[in-house]
N, CA, C and O of each residue as an XYZ file, in Angstrom:
892
protein
N      -9.358      5.643     10.591
C      -9.696      5.430     11.999
C      -9.573      6.721     12.796
O     -10.382      6.991     13.684
N      -8.509      7.555     12.460
C      -8.304      8.784     13.213
C      -9.459      9.750     13.052
O      -9.737     10.550     13.946
N     -10.143      9.678     11.897
C     -11.270     10.585     11.680
C     -12.389     10.332     12.666
O     -13.215     11.212     12.910
N     -12.424      9.131     13.240
C     -13.492      8.781     14.169
C     -13.009      8.779     15.617
O     -13.711      8.296     16.506
N     -11.800      9.324     15.858
C     -11.259      9.347     17.213
C     -12.208      9.984     18.223
O     -12.286      9.497     19.351
N     -12.939     11.056     17.874
C     -13.871     11.647     18.849
C     -14.988     10.705     19.284
O     -15.648     10.953     20.293
N     -15.206      9.619     18.528
C     -16.211      8.626     18.904
C     -15.548      7.302     19.281
O     -16.196      6.256     19.294
N     -14.268      7.356     19.584
C     -13.534      6.174     20.011
C     -12.953      6.375     21.391
O     -13.665      6.740     22.327
N     -11.660      6.137     21.518
C     -11.006      6.226     22.824
C     -11.111      7.615     23.445
O     -11.095      7.757     24.667
N     -11.216      8.627     22.608
C     -11.290      9.999     23.107
C     -12.732     10.517     23.113
O     -12.980     11.714     22.972
N     -13.665      9.594     23.277
C     -15.077      9.992     23.267
C     -15.391     11.007     24.360
O     -16.306     11.818     24.215
N     -14.619     10.961     25.474
C     -14.895     11.839     26.603
C     -14.813     13.311     26.196
O     -15.538     14.141     26.744
N     -13.930     13.648     25.232
C     -13.835     15.033     24.774
C     -15.126     15.444     24.072
O     -15.622     16.552     24.273
N     -15.665     14.552     23.251
C     -16.932     14.832     22.574
C     -18.070     14.939     23.588
O     -18.952     15.787     23.452
N     -18.046     14.077     24.605
C     -19.097     14.111     25.625
C     -19.049     15.420     26.421
O     -20.090     16.008     26.713
N     -17.845     15.873     26.767
C     -17.726     17.139     27.488
C     -18.163     18.314     26.617
O     -18.760     19.267     27.119
N     -17.872     18.256     25.320
C     -18.343     19.291     24.400
C     -19.865     19.309     24.356
O     -20.480     20.376     24.367
N     -20.475     18.114     24.305
C     -21.942     18.030     24.311
C     -22.507     18.593     25.609
O     -23.544     19.258     25.603
N     -21.823     18.327     26.728
C     -22.245     18.870     28.021
C     -22.198     20.390     28.013
O     -23.143     21.049     28.447
N     -21.083     20.951     27.512
C     -20.945     22.406     27.458
C     -22.002     23.027     26.554
O     -22.588     24.054     26.897
N     -22.246     22.411     25.406
C     -23.268     22.933     24.501
C     -24.650     22.891     25.140
O     -25.466     23.786     24.921
N     -24.913     21.858     25.926
C     -26.196     21.782     26.617
C     -26.428     22.956     27.541
O     -27.570     23.374     27.735
N     -25.358     23.500     28.117
C     -25.471     24.646     29.005
C     -25.600     25.972     28.258
O     -26.331     26.859     28.697
N     -24.899     26.114     27.135
C     -24.733     27.451     26.554
C     -25.496     27.691     25.256
O     -25.714     28.849     24.900
N     -25.911     26.654     24.534
C     -26.624     26.884     23.278
C     -27.932     27.611     23.565
O     -28.738     27.129     24.361
N     -28.161     28.763     22.934
C     -29.363     29.542     23.249
C     -30.639     28.874     22.737
O     -30.612     28.036     21.836
N     -31.748     29.271     23.340
C     -33.041     28.764     22.908
C     -33.693     27.852     23.932
O     -33.074     27.443     24.914
N     -34.951     27.544     23.680
C     -35.721     26.653     24.538
C     -35.622     25.239     23.976
O     -36.129     24.956     22.890
N     -34.972     24.362     24.717
C     -34.705     23.003     24.246
C     -35.538     21.958     24.983
O     -35.223     20.769     24.934
N     -36.594     22.392     25.663
C     -37.395     21.417     26.408
C     -38.017     20.364     25.501
O     -38.334     19.263     25.951
N     -38.189     20.695     24.245
C     -38.821     19.762     23.315
C     -37.971     18.521     23.043
O     -38.483     17.513     22.556
N     -36.664     18.590     23.357
C     -35.818     17.422     23.092
C     -35.831     16.421     24.240
O     -35.380     15.288     24.067
N     -36.340     16.813     25.415
C     -36.303     15.920     26.582
C     -36.967     14.561     26.323
O     -36.446     13.547     26.787
N     -38.103     14.498     25.597
C     -38.706     13.169     25.346
C     -37.833     12.237     24.519
O     -38.130     11.046     24.419
N     -36.762     12.754     23.924
C     -35.882     11.897     23.121
C     -34.880     11.135     23.972
O     -34.124     10.321     23.441
N     -34.851     11.375     25.286
C     -33.888     10.690     26.151
C     -34.003      9.160     26.037
O     -32.982      8.497     25.856
N     -35.216      8.575     26.137
C     -35.295      7.104     25.998
C     -34.809      6.599     24.647
O     -34.274      5.494     24.551
N     -34.995      7.414     23.589
C     -34.552      6.979     22.262
C     -33.029      6.988     22.172
O     -32.435      6.119     21.534
N     -32.402      7.972     22.812
C     -30.931      7.982     22.834
C     -30.393      6.796     23.628
O     -29.415      6.167     23.224
N     -31.032      6.490     24.759
C     -30.640      5.316     25.539
C     -30.823      4.042     24.717
O     -29.949      3.175     24.688
N     -31.964      3.948     24.055
C     -32.221      2.783     23.212
C     -31.213      2.669     22.088
O     -30.806      1.565     21.728
N     -30.803      3.807     21.525
C     -29.799      3.790     20.461
C     -28.470      3.237     20.936
O     -27.804      2.494     20.213
N     -28.077      3.604     22.172
C     -26.833      3.072     22.730
C     -26.879      1.549     22.765
O     -25.941      0.879     22.331
N     -27.982      1.007     23.287
C     -28.093     -0.443     23.422
C     -28.265     -1.133     22.071
O     -27.717     -2.212     21.850
N     -29.024     -0.515     21.170
C     -29.257     -1.133     19.861
C     -27.955     -1.278     19.084
O     -27.650     -2.356     18.573
N     -27.189     -0.198     18.994
C     -25.946     -0.260     18.224
C     -24.898     -1.115     18.931
O     -24.094     -1.779     18.276
N     -24.904     -1.101     20.271
C     -24.006     -2.000     21.000
C     -24.375     -3.452     20.737
O     -23.502     -4.303     20.565
N     -25.687     -3.733     20.708
C     -26.152     -5.081     20.397
C     -25.804     -5.512     18.988
O     -25.529     -6.688     18.750
N     -25.811     -4.565     18.038
C     -25.397     -4.893     16.670
C     -23.918     -5.271     16.626
O     -23.526     -6.187     15.903
N     -23.111     -4.568     17.397
C     -21.673     -4.840     17.369
C     -21.326     -6.127     18.102
O     -20.487     -6.894     17.631
N     -21.958     -6.377     19.248
C     -21.508     -7.443     20.138
C     -22.425     -8.659     20.182
O     -22.027     -9.713     20.679
N     -23.641     -8.528     19.672
C     -24.643     -9.593     19.754
C     -24.760    -10.105     21.195
O     -24.384    -11.234     21.509
N     -25.284     -9.255     22.037
C     -25.335     -9.515     23.479
C     -26.268    -10.660     23.847
O     -26.127    -11.240     24.924
N     -27.219    -11.000     22.980
C     -28.172    -12.054     23.293
C     -27.778    -13.402     22.697
O     -28.570    -14.343     22.734
N     -26.570    -13.514     22.149
C     -26.149    -14.794     21.592
C     -25.854    -15.790     22.708
O     -25.643    -15.409     23.859
N     -25.841    -17.081     22.345
C     -25.590    -18.125     23.332
C     -24.162    -18.010     23.870
O     -23.222    -17.753     23.118
N     -24.021    -18.200     25.151
C     -22.712    -18.086     25.778
C     -22.513    -19.243     26.747
O     -23.451    -19.984     27.039
N     -21.283    -19.396     27.246
C     -20.973    -20.468     28.170
C     -21.703    -20.271     29.492
O     -21.957    -19.148     29.928
N     -22.031    -21.401     30.114
C     -22.673    -21.323     31.420
C     -21.699    -20.728     32.437
O     -20.533    -21.123     32.465
N     -22.148    -19.788     33.274
C     -21.247    -19.199     34.266
C     -20.826    -20.231     35.302
O     -21.617    -21.086     35.699
N     -19.600    -20.145     35.726
C     -19.080    -21.038     36.763
C     -19.509    -20.532     38.136
O     -19.946    -19.388     38.260
N     -19.392    -21.376     39.178
C     -19.707    -20.890     40.530
C     -18.895    -19.667     40.923
O     -19.404    -18.766     41.590
N     -17.621    -19.633     40.507
C     -16.780    -18.474     40.831
C     -17.299    -17.219     40.142
O     -17.295    -16.137     40.728
N     -17.750    -17.365     38.886
C     -18.323    -16.223     38.165
C     -19.594    -15.741     38.837
O     -19.820    -14.536     38.955
N     -20.425    -16.674     39.277
C     -21.657    -16.305     39.966
C     -21.388    -15.545     41.253
O     -22.072    -14.568     41.559
N     -20.382    -15.997     42.012
C     -20.031    -15.293     43.258
C     -19.495    -13.896     42.963
O     -19.799    -12.941     43.677
N     -18.702    -13.788     41.911
C     -18.178    -12.471     41.524
C     -19.311    -11.528     41.142
O     -19.333    -10.371     41.561
N     -20.259    -12.032     40.339
C     -21.391    -11.201     39.934
C     -22.190    -10.745     41.146
O     -22.565     -9.576     41.238
N     -22.457    -11.665     42.083
C     -23.231    -11.320     43.275
C     -22.521    -10.256     44.102
O     -23.155     -9.346     44.636
N     -21.194    -10.377     44.203
C     -20.423     -9.394     44.961
C     -20.481     -8.022     44.305
O     -20.641     -7.014     44.993
N     -20.354     -7.973     42.983
C     -20.396     -6.704     42.274
C     -21.780     -6.063     42.350
O     -21.901     -4.845     42.475
N     -22.825     -6.894     42.273
C     -24.194     -6.371     42.383
C     -24.424     -5.766     43.763
O     -24.989     -4.679     43.885
N     -23.983     -6.479     44.804
C     -24.126     -5.957     46.169
C     -23.325     -4.678     46.358
O     -23.776     -3.747     47.025
N     -22.135     -4.637     45.769
C     -21.303     -3.439     45.882
C     -21.969     -2.247     45.209
O     -21.947     -1.138     45.742
N     -22.566     -2.475     44.030
C     -23.209     -1.383     43.289
C     -24.470     -0.899     43.989
O     -24.693      0.307     44.093
N     -25.296     -1.822     44.469
C     -26.597     -1.440     45.024
C     -26.540     -1.059     46.504
O     -27.390     -0.301     46.971
N     -25.567     -1.563     47.243
C     -25.528     -1.333     48.691
C     -24.235     -0.663     49.152
O     -24.277      0.365     49.829
N     -23.088     -1.239     48.789
C     -21.822     -0.763     49.325
C     -21.457      0.646     48.904
O     -21.246      1.511     49.754
N     -21.379      0.891     47.589
C     -20.961      2.204     47.106
C     -21.917      3.325     47.513
O     -21.447      4.390     47.912
N     -23.253      3.133     47.429
C     -24.143      4.211     47.883
C     -23.937      4.579     49.343
O     -23.950      5.760     49.691
N     -23.744      3.575     50.206
C     -23.549      3.851     51.632
C     -22.227      4.576     51.882
O     -22.164      5.482     52.713
N     -21.179      4.184     51.172
C     -19.890      4.851     51.337
C     -19.990      6.310     50.895
O     -19.528      7.208     51.599
N     -20.590      6.546     49.732
C     -20.737      7.916     49.234
C     -21.582      8.758     50.178
O     -21.268      9.922     50.427
N     -22.658      8.172     50.704
C     -23.538      8.896     51.625
C     -22.801      9.253     52.912
O     -22.930     10.374     53.405
N     -22.027      8.313     53.465
C     -21.309      8.558     54.713
C     -20.262      9.658     54.542
O     -20.132     10.528     55.403
N     -19.519      9.623     53.439
C     -18.508     10.648     53.189
C     -19.164     12.014     52.996
O     -18.682     13.026     53.504
N     -20.276     12.022     52.249
C     -20.952     13.290     51.969
C     -21.562     13.884     53.247
O     -21.624     15.106     53.383
N     -22.005     13.053     54.167
C     -22.544     13.563     55.434
C     -21.481     14.314     56.221
O     -21.799     15.262     56.939
N     -20.233     13.906     56.097
C     -19.146     14.575     56.804
C     -18.745     15.883     56.123
O     -18.432     16.865     56.795
N     -18.754     15.895     54.778
C     -18.237     17.047     54.042
C     -19.331     18.031     53.629
O     -19.185     19.240     53.812
N     -20.423     17.515     53.075
C     -21.517     18.355     52.579
C     -22.840     17.730     52.996
O     -23.521     17.129     52.165
N     -23.222     17.858     54.272
C     -24.411     17.142     54.780
C     -25.703     17.454     54.039
O     -26.573     16.591     53.933
N     -25.845     18.680     53.522
C     -27.079     19.014     52.798
C     -27.211     18.223     51.499
O     -28.316     18.020     50.996
N     -26.090     17.785     50.969
C     -26.101     17.053     49.706
C     -26.245     15.549     49.901
O     -26.512     14.823     48.943
N     -26.072     15.078     51.130
C     -26.004     13.639     51.372
C     -27.235     12.870     50.884
O     -27.068     11.820     50.263
N     -28.482     13.348     51.138
C     -29.634     12.587     50.632
C     -29.638     12.436     49.113
O     -29.950     11.364     48.594
N     -29.289     13.514     48.399
C     -29.262     13.439     46.944
C     -28.177     12.518     46.433
O     -28.384     11.774     45.475
N     -27.009     12.566     47.076
C     -25.907     11.683     46.682
C     -26.300     10.229     46.905
O     -25.997      9.368     46.079
N     -26.975      9.953     48.019
C     -27.423      8.591     48.289
C     -28.410      8.125     47.228
O     -28.309      7.004     46.729
N     -29.356      8.980     46.885
C     -30.379      8.592     45.912
C     -29.762      8.318     44.545
O     -30.144      7.358     43.876
N     -28.810      9.156     44.123
C     -28.138      8.921     42.850
C     -27.345      7.616     42.900
O     -27.353      6.841     41.943
N     -26.655      7.376     44.027
C     -25.867      6.163     44.161
C     -26.686      4.896     44.156
O     -26.198      3.835     43.769
N     -27.946      5.002     44.591
C     -28.808      3.826     44.660
C     -29.360      3.398     43.306
O     -29.912      2.305     43.185
N     -29.221      4.235     42.292
C     -29.774      3.899     40.990
C     -29.037      2.698     40.376
O     -27.853      2.499     40.651
N     -29.719      1.907     39.555
C     -29.065      0.745     38.926
C     -27.982      1.181     37.955
O     -27.865      2.361     37.624
N     -27.189      0.211     37.502
C     -26.112      0.509     36.553
C     -26.685      1.161     35.303
O     -27.733      0.752     34.804
N     -25.991      2.178     34.800
C     -26.478      2.920     33.642
C     -26.527      2.086     32.378
O     -25.726      1.169     32.197
N     -27.478      2.407     31.497
C     -27.649      1.630     30.274
C     -26.493      1.812     29.292
O     -26.334      1.015     28.367
N     -25.684      2.858     29.490
C     -24.519      3.057     28.625
C     -23.315      2.248     29.092
O     -22.276      2.250     28.432
N     -23.445      1.550     30.233
C     -22.338      0.784     30.792
C     -21.763     -0.210     29.794
O     -20.546     -0.383     29.721
N     -22.618     -0.858     29.035
C     -22.154     -1.921     28.135
C     -21.289     -1.347     27.021
O     -20.244     -1.908     26.691
N     -21.728     -0.212     26.432
C     -20.942      0.409     25.366
C     -19.599      0.892     25.879
O     -18.584      0.729     25.202
N     -19.577      1.484     27.065
C     -18.322      1.990     27.626
C     -17.382      0.839     27.986
O     -16.168      0.946     27.810
N     -17.947     -0.267     28.492
C     -17.124     -1.435     28.812
C     -16.478     -2.003     27.564
O     -15.302     -2.365     27.579
N     -17.239     -2.083     26.488
C     -16.681     -2.577     25.224
C     -15.589     -1.646     24.722
O     -14.553     -2.108     24.245
N     -15.807     -0.345     24.822
C     -14.819      0.627     24.358
C     -13.504      0.475     25.110
O     -12.429      0.667     24.542
N     -13.596      0.125     26.405
C     -12.395     -0.042     27.228
C     -11.801     -1.444     27.121
O     -10.786     -1.737     27.753
N     -12.430     -2.314     26.321
C     -11.914     -3.673     26.154
C     -12.249     -4.596     27.313
O     -11.541     -5.576     27.544
N     -13.320     -4.300     28.046
C     -13.705     -5.105     29.191
C     -14.689     -6.204     28.843
O     -14.946     -6.472     27.670
N     -15.237     -6.838     29.867
C     -16.175     -7.952     29.712
C     -17.583     -7.388     29.545
O     -18.253     -7.082     30.532
N     -18.032     -7.251     28.298
C     -19.322     -6.622     28.051
C     -20.484     -7.512     28.501
O     -21.562     -7.001     28.805
N     -20.285     -8.826     28.549
C     -21.369     -9.705     29.023
C     -21.548     -9.557     30.526
O     -22.673     -9.618     31.023
N     -20.463     -9.366     31.251
C     -20.567     -9.062     32.671
C     -21.317     -7.745     32.864
O     -22.175     -7.635     33.740
N     -20.990     -6.749     32.043
C     -21.688     -5.459     32.144
C     -23.179     -5.629     31.903
O     -23.988     -5.025     32.606
N     -23.561     -6.450     30.911
C     -24.974     -6.680     30.634
C     -25.664     -7.340     31.818
O     -26.773     -6.955     32.188
N     -25.011     -8.333     32.413
C     -25.618     -9.005     33.568
C     -25.811     -8.036     34.737
O     -26.827     -8.090     35.430
N     -24.850     -7.166     34.949
C     -24.966     -6.206     36.054
C     -26.070     -5.192     35.784
O     -26.798     -4.816     36.703
N     -26.205     -4.748     34.547
C     -27.274     -3.806     34.216
C     -28.640     -4.449     34.441
O     -29.528     -3.840     35.037
N     -28.804     -5.681     33.963
C     -30.090     -6.374     34.123
C     -30.397     -6.639     35.596
O     -31.513     -6.395     36.056
N     -29.401     -7.141     36.335
C     -29.640     -7.499     37.737
C     -29.915     -6.287     38.601
O     -30.842     -6.302     39.411
N     -29.121     -5.228     38.441
C     -29.338     -4.043     39.282
C     -30.648     -3.344     38.937
O     -31.292     -2.765     39.812
N     -31.044     -3.395     37.668
C     -32.336     -2.799     37.289
C     -33.489     -3.561     37.920
O     -34.467     -2.956     38.360
N     -33.381     -4.892     37.969
C     -34.455     -5.709     38.532
C     -34.520     -5.614     40.060
O     -35.603     -5.705     40.639
N     -33.365     -5.432     40.716
C     -33.315     -5.445     42.182
C     -33.461     -4.061     42.810
O     -33.666     -3.960     44.019
N     -33.363     -3.007     42.030
C     -33.445     -1.654     42.576
C     -34.726     -1.388     43.379
O     -34.654     -0.685     44.386
N     -35.907     -1.921     42.979
C     -37.111     -1.668     43.781
C     -37.024     -2.223     45.204
O     -37.780     -1.801     46.080
N     -36.116     -3.158     45.438
C     -35.922     -3.681     46.789
C     -34.834     -2.913     47.533
O     -34.992     -2.590     48.711
N     -33.735     -2.622     46.851
C     -32.599     -1.987     47.520
C     -32.831     -0.510     47.811
O     -32.363     -0.007     48.832
N     -33.541      0.194     46.936
C     -33.754      1.637     47.149
C     -34.562      1.905     48.417
O     -34.106      2.680     49.258
N     -35.755      1.294     48.598
C     -36.492      1.538     49.848
C     -35.728      1.090     51.088
O     -35.793      1.741     52.130
N     -35.002     -0.024     50.975
C     -34.247     -0.549     52.110
C     -33.200      0.452     52.587
O     -33.121      0.738     53.782
N     -32.410      0.978     51.684
C     -31.337      1.900     52.047
C     -31.881      3.261     52.472
O     -31.337      3.883     53.384
N     -32.939      3.728     51.829
C     -33.523      5.010     52.232
C     -34.057      4.934     53.658
O     -33.895      5.868     54.442
N     -34.692      3.815     53.983
C     -35.221      3.646     55.343
C     -34.095      3.463     56.352
O     -34.155      4.010     57.453
N     -33.068      2.698     55.986
C     -31.978      2.415     56.918
C     -31.177      3.665     57.259
O     -30.655      3.780     58.368
N     -31.073      4.596     56.323
C     -30.308      5.817     56.563
C     -31.173      6.961     57.079
O     -30.654      8.025     57.417
N     -32.493      6.752     57.142
C     -33.387      7.796     57.615
C     -33.627      8.909     56.617
O     -34.166      9.957     56.976
N     -33.233      8.697     55.358
C     -33.410      9.733     54.334
C     -34.870      9.873     53.928
O     -35.337     10.982     53.671
N     -35.588      8.772     53.869
C     -36.981      8.834     53.458
C     -37.573      7.450     53.351
O     -36.928      6.455     53.681
N     -38.802      7.394     52.888
C     -39.498      6.115     52.754
C     -40.160      6.050     51.390
O     -40.903      6.951     51.001
N     -39.884      4.979     50.675
C     -40.514      4.719     49.389
C     -40.981      3.274     49.387
O     -40.186      2.361     49.611
N     -42.251      3.063     49.139
C     -42.783      1.700     49.077
C     -42.232      0.990     47.841
O     -42.197      1.582     46.762
N     -41.803     -0.265     47.977
C     -41.278     -0.996     46.808
C     -42.245     -1.022     45.639
O     -41.830     -0.988     44.481
N     -43.557     -1.083     45.948
C     -44.534     -1.137     44.852
C     -44.521      0.136     44.016
O     -44.885      0.116     42.840
N     -44.097      1.250     44.629
C     -44.067      2.506     43.884
C     -42.974      2.506     42.822
O     -43.014      3.307     41.889
N     -42.000      1.613     42.961
C     -40.888      1.552     42.016
C     -41.072      0.467     40.959
O     -40.281      0.374     40.021
N     -42.112     -0.355     41.107
C     -42.283     -1.464     40.175
C     -42.527     -0.978     38.752
O     -41.978     -1.534     37.801
N     -43.354      0.063     38.603
C     -43.641      0.579     37.260
C     -42.374      1.119     36.613
O     -42.137      0.900     35.425
N     -41.557      1.827     37.394
C     -40.319      2.368     36.851
C     -39.358      1.245     36.472
O     -38.650      1.336     35.470
N     -39.339      0.180     37.284
C     -38.475     -0.951     36.965
C     -38.922     -1.629     35.678
O     -38.091     -2.005     34.851
N     -40.224     -1.785     35.508
C     -40.743     -2.349     34.268
C     -40.365     -1.513     33.060
O     -40.037     -2.048     32.001
N     -40.412     -0.193     33.222
C     -40.026      0.720     32.141
C     -38.548      0.535     31.787
O     -38.188      0.483     30.611
N     -37.689      0.436     32.820
C     -36.255      0.262     32.574
C     -35.977     -1.060     31.873
O     -35.189     -1.110     30.928
N     -36.623     -2.136     32.332
C     -36.407     -3.439     31.713
C     -36.913     -3.459     30.271
O     -36.308     -4.097     29.409
N     -38.026     -2.760     30.006
C     -38.509     -2.646     28.630
C     -37.516     -1.870     27.781
O     -37.273     -2.216     26.625
N     -36.941     -0.812     28.362
C     -35.961     -0.013     27.652
C     -34.704     -0.829     27.345
O     -34.016     -0.570     26.358
N     -34.412     -1.811     28.190
C     -33.299     -2.722     27.931
C     -33.665     -3.752     26.865
O     -32.901     -3.990     25.930
N     -34.838     -4.357     27.018
C     -35.202     -5.494     26.172
C     -35.472     -5.093     24.730
O     -35.025     -5.779     23.811
N     -36.194     -3.996     24.509
C     -36.626     -3.638     23.157
C     -35.446     -3.438     22.195
O     -35.445     -4.055     21.130
N     -34.447     -2.610     22.515
C     -33.347     -2.435     21.555
C     -32.481     -3.675     21.392
O     -31.962     -3.922     20.304
N     -32.315     -4.466     22.463
C     -31.501     -5.677     22.344
C     -32.192     -6.721     21.484
O     -31.545     -7.415     20.700
N     -33.510     -6.832     21.630
C     -34.256     -7.766     20.782
C     -34.255     -7.304     19.331
O     -34.169     -8.124     18.416
N     -34.351     -5.978     19.114
C     -34.293     -5.445     17.750
C     -32.930     -5.722     17.126
O     -32.848     -6.062     15.946
N     -31.859     -5.579     17.908
C     -30.524     -5.872     17.399
C     -30.375     -7.344     17.055
O     -29.769     -7.689     16.041
N     -30.930     -8.220     17.900
C     -30.869     -9.654     17.631
C     -31.629     -9.994     16.352
O     -31.190    -10.847     15.580
N     -32.760     -9.336     16.123
C     -33.522     -9.560     14.898
C     -32.703     -9.159     13.670
O     -32.751     -9.834     12.641
N     -31.952     -8.062     13.778
C     -31.093     -7.642     12.666
C     -29.980     -8.662     12.418
O     -29.635     -8.943     11.270
N     -29.422     -9.212     13.494
C     -28.385    -10.233     13.340
C     -28.922    -11.434     12.572
O     -28.227    -11.993     11.724
N     -30.142    -11.825     12.865
C     -30.732    -12.996     12.220
C     -31.120    -12.708     10.775
O     -30.960    -13.564      9.905
N     -31.634    -11.495     10.513
C     -32.133    -11.166      9.178
C     -31.013    -10.750      8.231
O     -31.060    -11.082      7.046
N     -30.007    -10.029      8.726
C     -28.939     -9.491      7.881
C     -27.566     -9.783      8.502
O     -26.840     -8.847      8.837
N     -27.204    -11.036      8.658
C     -25.977    -11.367      9.395
C     -24.706    -10.798      8.773
O     -23.845    -10.295      9.495
N     -24.571    -10.866      7.453
C     -23.345    -10.384      6.821
C     -23.237     -8.862      6.912
O     -22.164     -8.329      7.194
N     -24.327     -8.180      6.677
C     -24.328     -6.715      6.747
C     -23.957     -6.244      8.147
O     -23.145     -5.334      8.309
N     -24.553     -6.865      9.152
C     -24.300     -6.460     10.534
C     -22.860     -6.783     10.931
O     -22.182     -5.945     11.526
N     -22.388     -7.983     10.611
C     -21.046     -8.386     11.013
C     -19.974     -7.566     10.321
O     -18.903     -7.346     10.888
N     -20.241     -7.109      9.104
C     -19.233     -6.382      8.342
C     -19.053     -4.939      8.750
O     -18.141     -4.268      8.266
N     -19.896     -4.454      9.619
C     -19.830     -3.041     10.013
C     -19.737     -2.877     11.532
O     -20.284     -1.924     12.088
N     -19.054     -3.793     12.197
C     -18.984     -3.779     13.655
C     -18.392     -2.481     14.188
O     -18.880     -1.942     15.181
N     -17.338     -1.971     13.536
C     -16.718     -0.731     14.016
C     -17.684      0.443     13.925
O     -17.708      1.299     14.809
N     -18.478      0.485     12.864
C     -19.451      1.569     12.707
C     -20.487      1.536     13.811
O     -20.853      2.582     14.347
N     -20.971      0.338     14.164
C     -21.986      0.248     15.214
C     -21.437      0.758     16.550
O     -22.150      1.415     17.308
N     -20.177      0.455     16.833
C     -19.577      0.951     18.067
C     -19.525      2.464     18.105
O     -19.814      3.070     19.138
N     -19.160      3.085     16.990
C     -19.106      4.545     16.937
C     -20.486      5.164     17.080
O     -20.650      6.197     17.731
N     -21.479      4.526     16.468
C     -22.841      5.053     16.577
C     -23.360      4.934     18.006
O     -24.111      5.795     18.464
N     -22.969      3.878     18.715
C     -23.370      3.744     20.115
C     -22.799      4.890     20.944
O     -23.505      5.458     21.778
N     -21.521      5.239     20.724
C     -20.907      6.341     21.451
C     -21.521      7.671     21.028
O     -21.675      8.573     21.852
N     -21.874      7.798     19.747
C     -22.538      9.023     19.282
C     -23.872      9.213     20.006
O     -24.219     10.332     20.384
N     -24.618      8.125     20.198
C     -25.884      8.209     20.938
C     -25.642      8.601     22.391
O     -26.442      9.320     22.989
N     -24.536      8.124     22.955
C     -24.192      8.486     24.328
C     -23.923      9.986     24.442
O     -24.416     10.634     25.364
N     -23.144     10.541     23.511
C     -22.853     11.974     23.531
C     -24.130     12.793     23.280
O     -24.333     13.845     23.887
N     -24.976     12.297     22.383
C     -26.252     12.967     22.151
C     -27.103     12.959     23.416
O     -27.772     13.946     23.724
N     -27.077     11.855     24.145
C     -27.821     11.757     25.398
C     -27.354     12.805     26.401
O     -28.170     13.393     27.109
N     -26.044     13.042     26.464
C     -25.500     14.051     27.374
C     -26.089     15.422     27.041
O     -26.534     16.145     27.933
N     -26.088     15.773     25.761
C     -26.620     17.075     25.355
C     -28.103     17.192     25.668
O     -28.549     18.189     26.236
N     -28.866     16.167     25.296
C     -30.320     16.210     25.511
C     -30.649     16.313     26.991
O     -31.543     17.064     27.381
N     -29.930     15.565     27.813
C     -30.222     15.546     29.249
C     -30.008     16.915     29.883
O     -30.737     17.293     30.800
N     -29.015     17.661     29.404
C     -28.737     18.984     29.969
C     -29.648     20.037     29.342
O     -30.349     20.757     30.053
N     -29.637     20.126     28.019
C     -30.412     21.170     27.342
C     -31.910     20.992     27.543
O     -32.641     21.977     27.650
N     -32.374     19.749     27.594
C     -33.807     19.505     27.713
C     -34.362     19.715     29.108
O     -35.579     19.718     29.292
N     -33.484     19.893     30.109
C     -33.923     20.073     31.494
C     -33.524     21.435     32.056
O     -33.459     21.602     33.274
N     -33.263     22.389     31.203
C     -32.809     23.690     31.670
C     -33.805     24.378     32.601
O     -33.412     25.131     33.492
N     -35.084     24.117     32.392
C     -36.089     24.797     33.212
C     -35.951     24.442     34.691
O     -36.439     25.181     35.547
N     -35.288     23.312     35.008
C     -35.125     22.904     36.401
C     -34.085     23.748     37.133
O     -34.118     23.850     38.359
N     -33.164     24.352     36.388
C     -32.102     25.127     37.035
C     -31.846     26.462     36.348
O     -30.808     27.084     36.574
N     -32.776     26.907     35.515
C     -32.559     28.121     34.712
C     -32.322     29.365     35.581
O     -31.605     30.278     35.173
N     -32.921     29.399     36.771
C     -32.776     30.570     37.622
C     -31.576     30.545     38.537
O     -31.374     31.486     39.304
N     -30.772     29.497     38.481
C     -29.614     29.368     39.366
C     -28.470     30.253     38.905
O     -28.330     30.518     37.711
N     -27.653     30.712     39.843
C     -26.437     31.437     39.494
C     -25.362     30.426     39.103
O     -25.500     29.235     39.381
N     -24.287     30.896     38.458
C     -23.203     30.003     38.079
C     -22.548     29.387     39.310
O     -22.086     28.246     39.272
N     -22.511     30.155     40.409
C     -21.926     29.616     41.632
C     -22.772     28.461     42.167
O     -22.228     27.456     42.625
N     -24.107     28.599     42.111
C     -24.984     27.509     42.554
C     -24.822     26.283     41.671
O     -24.819     25.154     42.162
N     -24.685     26.504     40.362
C     -24.494     25.371     39.468
C     -23.202     24.648     39.765
O     -22.880     23.662     39.102
């Protein structure tokens, strides 16, 4: 088990190493940028192999539904507004960008990280699905309300469809593996968890190294 510690509880050290390598490894790495969706899909696929996220589960209670609604509202509305307000006081030039980042739906790696921390991975899945579906409504609303800009909801529909496809395809593939090879999949649950974290660390490297052209001319102080 200790041999896999960098892909377990101490995954953050591996992720930071991947981040550093993305900055300093020499060469032109723009060719890896198209692999970002595959790394995201890998996180969900291996997480689905370990947890079987699409299996039948108990019906949520009214209290669970209220909790989910509160968390969704907090993620899509509350936290972005708080971050934007604080940033306007401290770093006003950064406030629009901070708001836009905060408005994004829950990250697709949320489920793997929740499982690693021993949390409720089904709650994480529901939040990822709900925030991805509702983002085309909440993003234009908050941008207009804060005066940052205007984006028509229809302009975000294609991106939302892409995100939902990116969610559905690996989870359905994992479910197919559960049905076709149940013993093989169930017997290697720990391996699937490590591979999900490995895809997450790979995503960190690809995201930095593959986008260097966007900030290649910046000084270290600007970075």
